[in-house]
C-alpha positions, 0 to 999 in steps of 0.5 A: 153869371147869375143863378138863373143863367147857370146851366143845370147839370143833373149827372150824379158825378157833377162837381162844384165850380163855386156854387155851380155844378158842372161835369168834372171834365170841365173843371180844370179848364174853368179853373185855369181860366180863372187863374189866367185872368187873375195871375198878374194881380194874384199876390196883391189880391191875396193881401186884400182878401185876407187883410195881409193875414195870409202871410202869417198863415204861410209863415206858420206853415214854414215854421211847422215844416222847419226846413233844413238844407237836406230837404227837397220841397215839391210845392203843388199848385205853387203858382207864383212861388210864395211857399217855395220862396219862404221854404228856401229862405228859411234854410230849405235845400231845394224846391220844385214848383208844380202848377197846371197854370203857366200864367201863374208861374210866369208871374212868379218868374218875374218876382225879383226875390225868386230870381235871386234864389238858387235850387228852384225849379218850375214844372208845368203839371197837374196835382192829380198826375204829378210829373215827378218820380215816386219817393222823391220829395222830403216835403210836399205842400199845397197852399190854397190849391186843393179846393181848385183841384177836380179830384182832391183824393187823387191829388192827396194820393199823388202827394203820398206817392212822390214823398220819400218814406218819412216825408210829410205832406202839408195842406194850407187851405181856407177852412170852416170857421169855428166861431159863429160871430166870427163866421158872420163877420167873415161872411160879410167880408167875403161878400165884398170881395167880388167888388174888390176884384172888379176894382183891383183886377177888373174881374169880379167873376173870378173872385166870386168863384174864389169866394164860392169855392171857399164856402163849398170846401169840406170841413177840417174833419173831412180833409183829415179823413182824406189824408188817412184814406190816402195812407198818411199817418199821424194826421193832424190839423191846426186851425188858423185865425179861428178856422178861417184857414187850417193846416193839415199835415200827414206823414208817409211812414217808413215802409 
């Protein structure tokens, strides 16, 4: 959709959908349509979009978690199961994938490596109102999903709610590049992605949204502040690849 044809929303509570401002009530449906469209090619496009580096970022996340056999993971916006698979293969006890998009989970269920894993469950649900009891999870993750949530504060608060005291919440997300030269190169690469999406997934608009959503996502300091506001303690942020991505971590301390 061109800039000229995009509708203008003048309400004070309009929210970003890429570079477009829309009523908050519309975002979940619009995001669902994006991921319905890209579900079958999502894992391939992740490799293309990040030149395969997303795999190293996810490995870094798992190393920070350091899974053990007594831990239960809840992976929000877990999609095709990449994080849960890594968690279980690294020694985690059990994992639940929660995603509002059933097409993404259906694509994940077709993965041969996930079919061989035990103690893995799938739940259709919204990160803003997780259908899981409080004080249930040892670890909660959300990887490349927070920027697609309508109410990010609600999702972070929900992660806090379902964690057991002593549990940790990790958010892996594209972030703000720290270096100006790297930022310039990254911008050039980002501008190529919608065209690649057209070639690989026959869908340039969905990948244009994904690029725009990355640009509009708040910087590292703002996300750390949101963690603290939700009640998390010992909040830390680790930049990856110069800030192209970042991992935020917070603890739900014992009451």
